[in-house]
N, CA and C atoms of all chains as a GROMACS GRO file, in nm:
protein
  600
    1UNK      N    1  -1.584  -0.237   2.710
    1UNK     CA    2  -1.451  -0.285   2.675
    1UNK      C    3  -1.392  -0.194   2.569
    2UNK      N    4  -1.274  -0.149   2.591
    2UNK     CA    5  -1.212  -0.069   2.486
    2UNK      C    6  -1.062  -0.092   2.487
    3UNK      N    7  -1.011  -0.117   2.371
    3UNK     CA    8  -0.866  -0.131   2.355
    3UNK      C    9  -0.821  -0.010   2.277
    4UNK      N   10  -0.724   0.060   2.331
    4UNK     CA   11  -0.672   0.178   2.262
    4UNK      C   12  -0.609   0.133   2.130
    5UNK      N   13  -0.652   0.198   2.022
    5UNK     CA   14  -0.602   0.155   1.892
    5UNK      C   15  -0.471   0.222   1.856
    6UNK      N   16  -0.430   0.322   1.931
    6UNK     CA   17  -0.304   0.388   1.900
    6UNK      C   18  -0.188   0.318   1.964
    7UNK      N   19  -0.069   0.352   1.923
    7UNK     CA   20   0.050   0.294   1.983
    7UNK      C   21   0.069   0.349   2.123
    8UNK      N   22   0.106   0.260   2.214
    8UNK     CA   23   0.132   0.304   2.351
    8UNK      C   24   0.252   0.396   2.353
    9UNK      N   25   0.336   0.382   2.253
    9UNK     CA   26   0.460   0.459   2.253
    9UNK      C   27   0.447   0.587   2.173
   10UNK      N   28   0.368   0.581   2.066
   10UNK     CA   29   0.370   0.694   1.975
   10UNK      C   30   0.251   0.788   1.984
   11UNK      N   31   0.140   0.745   2.043
   11UNK     CA   32   0.022   0.828   2.045
   11UNK      C   33   0.041   0.951   2.130
   12UNK      N   34   0.004   1.065   2.074
   12UNK     CA   35   0.009   1.188   2.152
   12UNK      C   36  -0.105   1.185   2.253
   13UNK      N   37  -0.076   1.217   2.376
   13UNK     CA   38  -0.179   1.215   2.478
   13UNK      C   39  -0.148   1.319   2.584
   14UNK      N   40  -0.256   1.388   2.624
   14UNK     CA   41  -0.235   1.488   2.728
   14UNK      C   42  -0.197   1.422   2.860
   15UNK      N   43  -0.236   1.293   2.879
   15UNK     CA   44  -0.207   1.225   3.005
   15UNK      C   45  -0.057   1.219   3.034
   16UNK      N   46   0.023   1.208   2.928
   16UNK     CA   47   0.166   1.192   2.950
   16UNK      C   48   0.231   1.316   3.009
   17UNK      N   49   0.156   1.427   3.011
   17UNK     CA   50   0.210   1.552   3.066
   17UNK      C   51   0.173   1.572   3.212
   18UNK      N   52   0.087   1.484   3.266
   18UNK     CA   53   0.041   1.502   3.404
   18UNK      C   54   0.157   1.493   3.504
   19UNK      N   55   0.236   1.385   3.494
   19UNK     CA   56   0.344   1.366   3.591
   19UNK      C   57   0.454   1.473   3.577
   20UNK      N   58   0.501   1.500   3.453
   20UNK     CA   59   0.599   1.610   3.443
   20UNK      C   60   0.539   1.743   3.489
   21UNK      N   61   0.412   1.766   3.459
   21UNK     CA   62   0.345   1.889   3.503
   21UNK      C   63   0.337   1.897   3.655
   22UNK      N   64   0.309   1.782   3.718
   22UNK     CA   65   0.303   1.778   3.865
   22UNK      C   66   0.440   1.805   3.924
   23UNK      N   67   0.545   1.758   3.855
   23UNK     CA   68   0.682   1.784   3.903
   23UNK      C   69   0.713   1.933   3.896
   24UNK      N   70   0.672   1.998   3.786
   24UNK     CA   71   0.694   2.143   3.773
   24UNK      C   72   0.614   2.217   3.881
   25UNK      N   73   0.489   2.174   3.900
   25UNK     CA   74   0.405   2.238   4.003
   25UNK      C   75   0.467   2.221   4.141
   26UNK      N   76   0.518   2.099   4.168
   26UNK     CA   77   0.585   2.074   4.296
   26UNK      C   78   0.706   2.164   4.313
   27UNK      N   79   0.780   2.183   4.205
   27UNK     CA   80   0.896   2.272   4.211
   27UNK      C   81   0.856   2.415   4.245
   28UNK      N   82   0.746   2.459   4.187
   28UNK     CA   83   0.697   2.596   4.216
   28UNK      C   84   0.651   2.607   4.362
   29UNK      N   85   0.588   2.499   4.410
   29UNK     CA   86   0.546   2.497   4.551
   29UNK      C   87   0.670   2.504   4.642
   30UNK      N   88   0.775   2.429   4.608
   30UNK     CA   89   0.900   2.435   4.684
   30UNK      C   90   0.957   2.576   4.681
   31UNK      N   91   0.951   2.640   4.565
   31UNK     CA   92   1.004   2.775   4.550
   31UNK      C   93   0.932   2.872   4.644
   32UNK      N   94   0.798   2.868   4.640
   32UNK     CA   95   0.719   2.958   4.724
   32UNK      C   96   0.740   2.925   4.872
   33UNK      N   97   0.741   2.792   4.902
   33UNK     CA   98   0.759   2.748   5.040
   33UNK      C   99   0.895   2.793   5.095
   34UNK      N  100   1.000   2.766   5.019
   34UNK     CA  101   1.134   2.804   5.064
   34UNK      C  102   1.150   2.955   5.072
   35UNK      N  103   1.095   3.025   4.975
   35UNK     CA  104   1.104   3.172   4.974
   35UNK      C  105   1.033   3.230   5.096
   36UNK      N  106   0.911   3.177   5.123
   36UNK     CA  107   0.834   3.225   5.238
   36UNK      C  108   0.906   3.199   5.370
   37UNK      N  109   0.973   3.084   5.376
   37UNK     CA  110   1.044   3.048   5.499
   37UNK      C  111   1.184   3.106   5.509
   38UNK      N  112   1.224   3.180   5.409
   38UNK     CA  113   1.356   3.243   5.413
   38UNK      C  114   1.470   3.152   5.375
   39UNK      N  115   1.440   3.033   5.323
   39UNK     CA  116   1.544   2.939   5.283
   39UNK      C  117   1.553   2.938   5.131
   40UNK      N  118   1.630   3.029   5.077
   40UNK     CA  119   1.636   3.042   4.931
   40UNK      C  120   1.715   2.929   4.865
   41UNK      N  121   1.804   2.868   4.941
   41UNK     CA  122   1.875   2.753   4.887
   41UNK      C  123   1.778   2.640   4.858
   42UNK      N  124   1.689   2.615   4.956
   42UNK     CA  125   1.586   2.513   4.935
   42UNK      C  126   1.493   2.555   4.822
   43UNK      N  127   1.456   2.683   4.822
   43UNK     CA  128   1.360   2.732   4.722
   43UNK      C  129   1.410   2.706   4.581
   44UNK      N  130   1.531   2.750   4.551
   44UNK     CA  131   1.582   2.735   4.415
   44UNK      C  132   1.634   2.593   4.388
   45UNK      N  133   1.692   2.532   4.494
   45UNK     CA  134   1.738   2.394   4.480
   45UNK      C  135   1.623   2.299   4.452
   46UNK      N  136   1.516   2.316   4.529
   46UNK     CA  137   1.397   2.231   4.510
   46UNK      C  138   1.336   2.250   4.373
   47UNK      N  139   1.327   2.376   4.329
   47UNK     CA  140   1.273   2.404   4.196
   47UNK      C  141   1.361   2.340   4.088
   48UNK      N  142   1.492   2.354   4.103
   48UNK     CA  143   1.585   2.299   4.003
   48UNK      C  144   1.573   2.147   3.994
   49UNK      N  145   1.566   2.081   4.110
   49UNK     CA  146   1.556   1.935   4.112
   49UNK      C  147   1.426   1.888   4.045
   50UNK      N  148   1.316   1.957   4.078
   50UNK     CA  149   1.187   1.916   4.022
   50UNK      C  150   1.178   1.945   3.872
   51UNK      N  151   1.238   2.056   3.829
   51UNK     CA  152   1.240   2.085   3.685
   51UNK      C  153   1.325   1.982   3.611
   52UNK      N  154   1.438   1.945   3.673
   52UNK     CA  155   1.525   1.843   3.613
   52UNK      C  156   1.451   1.710   3.603
   53UNK      N  157   1.373   1.677   3.705
   53UNK     CA  158   1.294   1.554   3.704
   53UNK      C  159   1.192   1.556   3.590
   54UNK      N  160   1.125   1.670   3.574
   54UNK     CA  161   1.024   1.683   3.467
   54UNK      C  162   1.089   1.665   3.330
   55UNK      N  163   1.201   1.730   3.309
   55UNK     CA  164   1.271   1.720   3.180
   55UNK      C  165   1.320   1.577   3.157
   56UNK      N  166   1.374   1.516   3.263
   56UNK     CA  167   1.424   1.378   3.253
   56UNK      C  168   1.311   1.282   3.216
   57UNK      N  169   1.194   1.299   3.276
   57UNK     CA  170   1.080   1.212   3.245
   57UNK      C  171   1.039   1.224   3.099
   58UNK      N  172   1.032   1.349   3.051
   58UNK     CA  173   0.992   1.371   2.911
   58UNK      C  174   1.093   1.310   2.815
   59UNK      N  175   1.222   1.327   2.844
   59UNK     CA  176   1.327   1.273   2.756
   59UNK      C  177   1.333   1.121   2.764
   60UNK      N  178   1.323   1.066   2.886
   60UNK     CA  179   1.328   0.920   2.902
   60UNK      C  180   1.210   0.851   2.835
   61UNK      N  181   1.095   0.920   2.833
   61UNK     CA  182   0.976   0.860   2.771
   61UNK      C  183   0.996   0.836   2.622
   62UNK      N  184   1.088   0.910   2.561
   62UNK     CA  185   1.115   0.890   2.418
   62UNK      C  186   1.202   0.769   2.393
   63UNK      N  187   1.273   0.726   2.496
   63UNK     CA  188   1.366   0.613   2.480
   63UNK      C  189   1.317   0.486   2.547
   64UNK      N  190   1.232   0.500   2.648
   64UNK     CA  191   1.190   0.384   2.726
   64UNK      C  192   1.039   0.362   2.716
   65UNK      N  193   1.002   0.240   2.674
   65UNK     CA  194   0.860   0.205   2.669
   65UNK      C  195   0.800   0.205   2.809
   66UNK      N  196   0.880   0.166   2.907
   66UNK     CA  197   0.831   0.161   3.045
   66UNK      C  198   0.796   0.301   3.096
   67UNK      N  199   0.888   0.395   3.076
   67UNK     CA  200   0.862   0.532   3.122
   67UNK      C  201   0.744   0.592   3.044
   68UNK      N  202   0.741   0.568   2.912
   68UNK     CA  203   0.630   0.618   2.832
   68UNK      C  204   0.498   0.560   2.882
   69UNK      N  205   0.499   0.429   2.914
   69UNK     CA  206   0.378   0.364   2.965
   69UNK      C  207   0.336   0.418   3.100
   70UNK      N  208   0.434   0.448   3.185
   70UNK     CA  209   0.402   0.504   3.316
   70UNK      C  210   0.340   0.643   3.302
   71UNK      N  211   0.386   0.719   3.202
   71UNK     CA  212   0.336   0.855   3.186
   71UNK      C  213   0.198   0.860   3.120
   72UNK      N  214   0.178   0.779   3.015
   72UNK     CA  215   0.049   0.791   2.946
   72UNK      C  216  -0.057   0.695   2.997
   73UNK      N  217  -0.015   0.593   3.076
   73UNK     CA  218  -0.112   0.504   3.139
   73UNK      C  219  -0.193   0.420   3.042
   74UNK      N  220  -0.141   0.394   2.922
   74UNK     CA  221  -0.218   0.321   2.821
   74UNK      C  222  -0.186   0.173   2.816
   75UNK      N  223  -0.074   0.134   2.874
   75UNK     CA  224  -0.034  -0.006   2.867
   75UNK      C  225  -0.078  -0.078   2.994
   76UNK      N  226  -0.167  -0.176   2.980
   76UNK     CA  227  -0.225  -0.240   3.098
   76UNK      C  228  -0.121  -0.310   3.184
   77UNK      N  229  -0.018  -0.369   3.120
   77UNK     CA  230   0.085  -0.438   3.199
   77UNK      C  231   0.164  -0.337   3.284
   78UNK      N  232   0.202  -0.225   3.222
   78UNK     CA  233   0.274  -0.122   3.297
   78UNK      C  234   0.185  -0.066   3.408
   79UNK      N  235   0.055  -0.052   3.379
   79UNK     CA  236  -0.037  -0.003   3.482
   79UNK      C  237  -0.044  -0.099   3.601
   80UNK      N  238  -0.046  -0.231   3.572
   80UNK     CA  239  -0.046  -0.330   3.680
   80UNK      C  240   0.083  -0.320   3.762
   81UNK      N  241   0.195  -0.310   3.690
   81UNK     CA  242   0.324  -0.300   3.758
   81UNK      C  243   0.328  -0.174   3.843
   82UNK      N  244   0.277  -0.064   3.787
   82UNK     CA  245   0.274   0.062   3.861
   82UNK      C  246   0.191   0.048   3.988
   83UNK      N  247   0.075  -0.017   3.976
   83UNK     CA  248  -0.012  -0.036   4.092
   83UNK      C  249   0.055  -0.121   4.200
   84UNK      N  250   0.119  -0.229   4.158
   84UNK     CA  251   0.186  -0.316   4.254
   84UNK      C  252   0.305  -0.245   4.319
   85UNK      N  253   0.381  -0.170   4.238
   85UNK     CA  254   0.496  -0.097   4.293
   85UNK      C  255   0.449   0.009   4.392
   86UNK      N  256   0.336   0.073   4.361
   86UNK     CA  257   0.280   0.173   4.452
   86UNK      C  258   0.238   0.107   4.584
   87UNK      N  259   0.178  -0.012   4.573
   87UNK     CA  260   0.138  -0.086   4.692
   87UNK      C  261   0.258  -0.124   4.778
   88UNK      N  262   0.364  -0.170   4.714
   88UNK     CA  263   0.485  -0.207   4.788
   88UNK      C  264   0.545  -0.084   4.856
   89UNK      N  265   0.548   0.030   4.782
   89UNK     CA  266   0.601   0.153   4.841
   89UNK      C  267   0.516   0.196   4.961
   90UNK      N  268   0.382   0.184   4.948
   90UNK     CA  269   0.292   0.221   5.057
   90UNK      C  270   0.313   0.133   5.179
   91UNK      N  271   0.326   0.001   5.157
   91UNK     CA  272   0.347  -0.090   5.271
   91UNK      C  273   0.483  -0.065   5.336
   92UNK      N  274   0.583  -0.033   5.255
   92UNK     CA  275   0.715  -0.002   5.310
   92UNK      C  276   0.708   0.123   5.396
   93UNK      N  277   0.638   0.224   5.344
   93UNK     CA  278   0.623   0.350   5.419
   93UNK      C  279   0.547   0.327   5.549
   94UNK      N  280   0.442   0.245   5.543
   94UNK     CA  281   0.364   0.214   5.664
   94UNK      C  282   0.452   0.143   5.768
   95UNK      N  283   0.534   0.049   5.720
   95UNK     CA  284   0.624  -0.022   5.812
   95UNK      C  285   0.721   0.076   5.877
   96UNK      N  286   0.773   0.171   5.798
   96UNK     CA  287   0.866   0.271   5.853
   96UNK      C  288   0.796   0.358   5.956
   97UNK      N  289   0.670   0.394   5.928
   97UNK     CA  290   0.594   0.478   6.022
   97UNK      C  291   0.570   0.402   6.154
   98UNK      N  292   0.530   0.276   6.143
   98UNK     CA  293   0.505   0.196   6.263
   98UNK      C  294   0.633   0.178   6.344
   99UNK      N  295   0.743   0.149   6.274
   99UNK     CA  296   0.872   0.134   6.343
   99UNK      C  297   0.911   0.266   6.412
  100UNK      N  298   0.894   0.377   6.340
  100UNK     CA  299   0.924   0.508   6.398
  100UNK      C  300   0.840   0.535   6.522
  101UNK      N  301   0.710   0.498   6.515
  101UNK     CA  302   0.620   0.517   6.628
  101UNK      C  303   0.665   0.435   6.749
  102UNK      N  304   0.697   0.309   6.725
  102UNK     CA  305   0.738   0.220   6.833
  102UNK      C  306   0.868   0.270   6.897
  103UNK      N  307   0.962   0.314   6.814
  103UNK     CA  308   1.090   0.364   6.865
  103UNK      C  309   1.067   0.490   6.949
  104UNK      N  310   0.978   0.578   6.900
  104UNK     CA  311   0.946   0.700   6.974
  104UNK      C  312   0.889   0.667   7.112
  105UNK      N  313   0.795   0.572   7.115
  105UNK     CA  314   0.733   0.532   7.242
  105UNK      C  315   0.838   0.471   7.334
  106UNK      N  316   0.926   0.387   7.276
  106UNK     CA  317   1.031   0.321   7.356
  106UNK      C  318   1.127   0.422   7.417
  107UNK      N  319   1.139   0.538   7.352
  107UNK     CA  320   1.229   0.642   7.402
  107UNK      C  321   1.158   0.738   7.498
  108UNK      N  322   1.035   0.703   7.534
  108UNK     CA  323   0.960   0.786   7.629
  108UNK      C  324   0.894   0.907   7.566
  109UNK      N  325   0.888   0.910   7.432
  109UNK     CA  326   0.822   1.023   7.363
  109UNK      C  327   0.673   0.992   7.343
  110UNK      N  328   0.602   1.088   7.285
  110UNK     CA  329   0.458   1.070   7.267
  110UNK      C  330   0.419   1.003   7.133
  111UNK      N  331   0.519   0.974   7.052
  111UNK     CA  332   0.488   0.905   6.927
  111UNK      C  333   0.458   0.996   6.810
  112UNK      N  334   0.459   1.128   6.832
  112UNK     CA  335   0.437   1.224   6.723
  112UNK      C  336   0.562   1.236   6.636
  113UNK      N  337   0.549   1.255   6.507
  113UNK     CA  338   0.423   1.264   6.430
  113UNK      C  339   0.381   1.130   6.371
  114UNK      N  340   0.450   1.023   6.414
  114UNK     CA  341   0.422   0.893   6.354
  114UNK      C  342   0.279   0.846   6.378
  115UNK      N  343   0.224   0.879   6.498
  115UNK     CA  344   0.087   0.836   6.527
  115UNK      C  345  -0.012   0.897   6.428
  116UNK      N  346   0.009   1.025   6.396
  116UNK     CA  347  -0.081   1.092   6.303
  116UNK      C  348  -0.065   1.036   6.161
  117UNK      N  349   0.059   1.010   6.123
  117UNK     CA  350   0.083   0.954   5.990
  117UNK      C  351   0.018   0.816   5.977
  118UNK      N  352   0.030   0.735   6.082
  118UNK     CA  353  -0.031   0.603   6.080
  118UNK      C  354  -0.182   0.614   6.074
  119UNK      N  355  -0.239   0.712   6.146
  119UNK     CA  356  -0.384   0.731   6.144
  119UNK      C  357  -0.430   0.771   6.003
  120UNK      N  358  -0.358   0.863   5.941
  120UNK     CA  359  -0.393   0.906   5.804
  120UNK      C  360  -0.389   0.788   5.708
  121UNK      N  361  -0.284   0.707   5.720
  121UNK     CA  362  -0.272   0.591   5.631
  121UNK      C  363  -0.385   0.491   5.655
  122UNK      N  364  -0.417   0.469   5.782
  122UNK     CA  365  -0.524   0.375   5.816
  122UNK      C  366  -0.659   0.421   5.764
  123UNK      N  367  -0.689   0.549   5.784
  123UNK     CA  368  -0.816   0.605   5.736
  123UNK      C  369  -0.822   0.600   5.584
  124UNK      N  370  -0.712   0.636   5.518
  124UNK     CA  371  -0.707   0.633   5.371
  124UNK      C  372  -0.731   0.492   5.320
  125UNK      N  373  -0.672   0.392   5.389
  125UNK     CA  374  -0.689   0.253   5.346
  125UNK      C  375  -0.834   0.209   5.358
  126UNK      N  376  -0.896   0.240   5.474
  126UNK     CA  377  -1.035   0.198   5.495
  126UNK      C  378  -1.127   0.267   5.394
  127UNK      N  379  -1.107   0.398   5.371
  127UNK     CA  380  -1.189   0.471   5.274
  127UNK      C  381  -1.173   0.412   5.134
  128UNK      N  382  -1.049   0.384   5.096
  128UNK     CA  383  -1.023   0.326   4.964
  128UNK      C  384  -1.090   0.190   4.952
  129UNK      N  385  -1.082   0.112   5.060
  129UNK     CA  386  -1.144  -0.021   5.061
  129UNK      C  387  -1.294  -0.011   5.040
  130UNK      N  388  -1.359   0.082   5.112
  130UNK     CA  389  -1.504   0.099   5.102
  130UNK      C  390  -1.544   0.145   4.962
  131UNK      N  391  -1.475   0.247   4.910
  131UNK     CA  392  -1.509   0.301   4.778
  131UNK      C  393  -1.487   0.196   4.669
  132UNK      N  394  -1.373   0.127   4.675
  132UNK     CA  395  -1.345   0.026   4.572
  132UNK      C  396  -1.442  -0.090   4.581
  133UNK      N  397  -1.482  -0.125   4.705
  133UNK     CA  398  -1.578  -0.234   4.725
  133UNK      C  399  -1.714  -0.199   4.665
  134UNK      N  400  -1.753  -0.073   4.680
  134UNK     CA  401  -1.882  -0.028   4.624
  134UNK      C  402  -1.876  -0.027   4.471
  135UNK      N  403  -1.763   0.020   4.418
  135UNK     CA  404  -1.751   0.034   4.272
  135UNK      C  405  -1.736  -0.100   4.201
  136UNK      N  406  -1.681  -0.200   4.271
  136UNK     CA  407  -1.661  -0.330   4.206
  136UNK      C  408  -1.750  -0.436   4.268
  137UNK      N  409  -0.068  -2.092   3.206
  137UNK     CA  410  -0.151  -2.056   3.090
  137UNK      C  411  -0.064  -2.053   2.964
  138UNK      N  412  -0.098  -2.141   2.867
  138UNK     CA  413  -0.025  -2.142   2.741
  138UNK      C  414  -0.098  -2.055   2.639
  139UNK      N  415  -0.025  -2.002   2.542
  139UNK     CA  416  -0.093  -1.927   2.436
  139UNK      C  417  -0.018  -1.942   2.305
  140UNK      N  418  -0.090  -1.909   2.198
  140UNK     CA  419  -0.032  -1.926   2.064
  140UNK      C  420  -0.009  -1.791   1.995
  141UNK      N  421   0.006  -1.686   2.076
  141UNK     CA  422   0.021  -1.552   2.019
  141UNK      C  423   0.144  -1.545   1.929
  142UNK      N  424   0.256  -1.604   1.976
  142UNK     CA  425   0.379  -1.595   1.895
  142UNK      C  426   0.362  -1.666   1.759
  143UNK      N  427   0.301  -1.785   1.762
  143UNK     CA  428   0.280  -1.858   1.638
  143UNK      C  429   0.189  -1.780   1.543
  144UNK      N  430   0.079  -1.727   1.597
  144UNK     CA  431  -0.016  -1.652   1.514
  144UNK      C  432   0.050  -1.527   1.456
  145UNK      N  433   0.132  -1.463   1.537
  145UNK     CA  434   0.198  -1.339   1.492
  145UNK      C  435   0.301  -1.368   1.382
  146UNK      N  436   0.387  -1.465   1.407
  146UNK     CA  437   0.492  -1.494   1.309
  146UNK      C  438   0.433  -1.550   1.179
  147UNK      N  439   0.324  -1.624   1.191
  147UNK     CA  440   0.258  -1.679   1.073
  147UNK      C  441   0.211  -1.566   0.980
  148UNK      N  442   0.179  -1.452   1.041
  148UNK     CA  443   0.134  -1.336   0.962
  148UNK      C  444   0.249  -1.241   0.928
  149UNK      N  445   0.369  -1.280   0.965
  149UNK     CA  446   0.486  -1.198   0.933
  149UNK      C  447   0.491  -1.066   1.007
  150UNK      N  448   0.433  -1.064   1.127
  150UNK     CA  449   0.432  -0.940   1.205
  150UNK      C  450   0.543  -0.942   1.309
  151UNK      N  451   0.596  -0.824   1.338
  151UNK     CA  452   0.692  -0.813   1.448
  151UNK      C  453   0.612  -0.788   1.576
  152UNK      N  454   0.681  -0.804   1.689
  152UNK     CA  455   0.614  -0.774   1.817
  152UNK      C  456   0.570  -0.628   1.819
  153UNK      N  457   0.652  -0.541   1.761
  153UNK     CA  458   0.618  -0.399   1.756
  153UNK      C  459   0.492  -0.373   1.675
  154UNK      N  460   0.478  -0.445   1.562
  154UNK     CA  461   0.358  -0.429   1.478
  154UNK      C  462   0.232  -0.466   1.558
  155UNK      N  463   0.240  -0.581   1.625
  155UNK     CA  464   0.125  -0.628   1.701
  155UNK      C  465   0.096  -0.533   1.819
  156UNK      N  466   0.204  -0.485   1.881
  156UNK     CA  467   0.188  -0.392   1.993
  156UNK      C  468   0.116  -0.265   1.947
  157UNK      N  469   0.155  -0.214   1.830
  157UNK     CA  470   0.090  -0.095   1.776
  157UNK      C  471  -0.058  -0.121   1.749
  158UNK      N  472  -0.087  -0.236   1.693
  158UNK     CA  473  -0.225  -0.270   1.662
  158UNK      C  474  -0.310  -0.284   1.788
  159UNK      N  475  -0.249  -0.333   1.895
  159UNK     CA  476  -0.322  -0.355   2.020
  159UNK      C  477  -0.319  -0.234   2.114
  160UNK      N  478  -0.234  -0.137   2.083
  160UNK     CA  479  -0.225  -0.019   2.170
  160UNK      C  480  -0.154  -0.046   2.300
  161UNK      N  481  -0.060  -0.142   2.296
  161UNK     CA  482   0.022  -0.170   2.415
  161UNK      C  483   0.169  -0.161   2.375
  162UNK      N  484   0.257  -0.182   2.470
  162UNK     CA  485   0.400  -0.174   2.439
  162UNK      C  486   0.450  -0.307   2.380
  163UNK      N  487   0.564  -0.301   2.311
  163UNK     CA  488   0.625  -0.423   2.258
  163UNK      C  489   0.661  -0.518   2.370
  164UNK      N  490   0.705  -0.460   2.485
  164UNK     CA  491   0.740  -0.543   2.600
  164UNK      C  492   0.621  -0.625   2.649
  165UNK      N  493   0.503  -0.566   2.641
  165UNK     CA  494   0.383  -0.635   2.687
  165UNK      C  495   0.352  -0.754   2.596
  166UNK      N  496   0.366  -0.734   2.465
  166UNK     CA  497   0.346  -0.847   2.373
  166UNK      C  498   0.448  -0.956   2.402
  167UNK      N  499   0.574  -0.918   2.424
  167UNK     CA  500   0.677  -1.017   2.455
  167UNK      C  501   0.644  -1.092   2.584
  168UNK      N  502   0.597  -1.020   2.685
  168UNK     CA  503   0.564  -1.084   2.813
  168UNK      C  504   0.446  -1.180   2.798
  169UNK      N  505   0.350  -1.142   2.714
  169UNK     CA  506   0.235  -1.232   2.690
  169UNK      C  507   0.284  -1.359   2.618
  170UNK      N  508   0.366  -1.341   2.516
  170UNK     CA  509   0.413  -1.456   2.439
  170UNK      C  510   0.494  -1.553   2.523
  171UNK      N  511   0.572  -1.500   2.616
  171UNK     CA  512   0.656  -1.587   2.699
  171UNK      C  513   0.582  -1.637   2.824
  172UNK      N  514   0.456  -1.596   2.838
  172UNK     CA  515   0.376  -1.644   2.950
  172UNK      C  516   0.404  -1.575   3.081
  173UNK      N  517   0.481  -1.467   3.079
  173UNK     CA  518   0.512  -1.397   3.203
  173UNK      C  519   0.400  -1.303   3.243
  174UNK      N  520   0.316  -1.264   3.147
  174UNK     CA  521   0.205  -1.173   3.178
  174UNK      C  522   0.076  -1.228   3.118
  175UNK      N  523  -0.025  -1.235   3.203
  175UNK     CA  524  -0.158  -1.280   3.161
  175UNK      C  525  -0.240  -1.157   3.125
  176UNK      N  526  -0.280  -1.141   2.997
  176UNK     CA  527  -0.351  -1.019   2.959
  176UNK      C  528  -0.491  -1.010   3.018
  177UNK      N  529  -0.544  -0.889   3.023
  177UNK     CA  530  -0.681  -0.870   3.069
  177UNK      C  531  -0.776  -0.934   2.968
  178UNK      N  532  -0.901  -0.955   3.009
  178UNK     CA  533  -0.999  -1.014   2.917
  178UNK      C  534  -1.019  -0.927   2.793
  179UNK      N  535  -1.032  -0.792   2.808
  179UNK     CA  536  -1.046  -0.710   2.686
  179UNK      C  537  -0.928  -0.725   2.590
  180UNK      N  538  -0.806  -0.731   2.644
  180UNK     CA  539  -0.690  -0.744   2.555
  180UNK      C  540  -0.685  -0.884   2.493
  181UNK      N  541  -0.722  -0.986   2.570
  181UNK     CA  542  -0.725  -1.123   2.518
  181UNK      C  543  -0.827  -1.133   2.404
  182UNK      N  544  -0.942  -1.070   2.422
  182UNK     CA  545  -1.045  -1.072   2.317
  182UNK      C  546  -0.997  -0.995   2.195
  183UNK      N  547  -0.933  -0.880   2.218
  183UNK     CA  548  -0.882  -0.799   2.106
  183UNK      C  549  -0.777  -0.876   2.027
  184UNK      N  550  -0.690  -0.948   2.097
  184UNK     CA  551  -0.588  -1.029   2.029
  184UNK      C  552  -0.654  -1.138   1.945
  185UNK      N  553  -0.753  -1.203   2.005
  185UNK     CA  554  -0.822  -1.310   1.933
  185UNK      C  555  -0.892  -1.258   1.809
  186UNK      N  556  -0.961  -1.145   1.823
  186UNK     CA  557  -1.031  -1.087   1.708
  186UNK      C  558  -0.931  -1.044   1.601
  187UNK      N  559  -0.817  -0.992   1.644
  187UNK     CA  560  -0.716  -0.947   1.549
  187UNK      C  561  -0.668  -1.063   1.463
  188UNK      N  562  -0.654  -1.181   1.527
  188UNK     CA  563  -0.607  -1.299   1.454
  188UNK      C  564  -0.722  -1.378   1.393
  189UNK      N  565  -0.844  -1.329   1.409
  189UNK     CA  566  -0.960  -1.394   1.350
  189UNK      C  567  -0.990  -1.529   1.409
  190UNK      N  568  -0.969  -1.539   1.540
  190UNK     CA  569  -0.995  -1.667   1.606
  190UNK      C  570  -1.064  -1.642   1.741
  191UNK      N  571  -1.074  -1.743   1.823
  191UNK     CA  572  -1.141  -1.727   1.952
  191UNK      C  573  -1.039  -1.722   2.066
  192UNK      N  574  -1.084  -1.670   2.180
  192UNK     CA  575  -0.996  -1.663   2.297
  192UNK      C  576  -0.950  -1.804   2.337
  193UNK      N  577  -1.042  -1.900   2.329
  193UNK     CA  578  -1.007  -2.037   2.368
  193UNK      C  579  -0.898  -2.096   2.280
  194UNK      N  580  -0.895  -2.053   2.155
  194UNK     CA  581  -0.793  -2.108   2.065
  194UNK      C  582  -0.658  -2.038   2.082
  195UNK      N  583  -0.661  -1.918   2.137
  195UNK     CA  584  -0.534  -1.846   2.159
  195UNK      C  585  -0.478  -1.877   2.297
  196UNK      N  586  -0.566  -1.883   2.396
  196UNK     CA  587  -0.521  -1.906   2.534
  196UNK      C  588  -0.578  -2.037   2.586
  197UNK      N  589  -0.492  -2.112   2.651
  197UNK     CA  590  -0.535  -2.242   2.704
  197UNK      C  591  -0.473  -2.262   2.841
  198UNK      N  592  -0.556  -2.310   2.933
  198UNK     CA  593  -0.508  -2.335   3.068
  198UNK      C  594  -0.428  -2.465   3.071
  199UNK      N  595  -0.311  -2.460   3.136
  199UNK     CA  596  -0.231  -2.581   3.152
  199UNK      C  597  -0.305  -2.678   3.243
  200UNK      N  598  -0.310  -2.803   3.205
  200UNK     CA  599  -0.378  -2.902   3.290
  200UNK      C  600  -0.280  -3.005   3.340
   0.00000   0.00000   0.00000
């Protein structure tokens, strides 16, 4: 059992840089991807959007306890909310994939790429279930 | 689930922010616990009880 003794809002933590860092990394991936594909608008546009997101997250974390909590992961309530929101987003995405698959089939198509996306989600769910069941 | 966090906190002249800093959570989380909208984890419930020098049973009580 451990309760963090620092402030969820004020404690310096390397964890709070993970999400903004991932946004910067994603922007660089977009840059390389767009550049390689010859779409420089996407390359620089994607990089600009992701850099703006990273800066916005860092600035918002100074004003919002919720954003700060999402970034540093130290507040258990925000972590629960984050987990539930992620679950809702995942179920929504799964519903969209299944609907897309059914519509594709109804139109006489083969269901690609929705069938593969649904398979990935299903396998990920079962693996997560097994690992979490073993750990808890 | 009822709790006496607000009474214990105000009795000591602490703000929600003070208690949040001591517990390492956000002020919003303390507010949610006090209003009964959020049920804290067992580690946080124990930490709150120890902070106020009392027991978990005296801070948190199940509605019957």
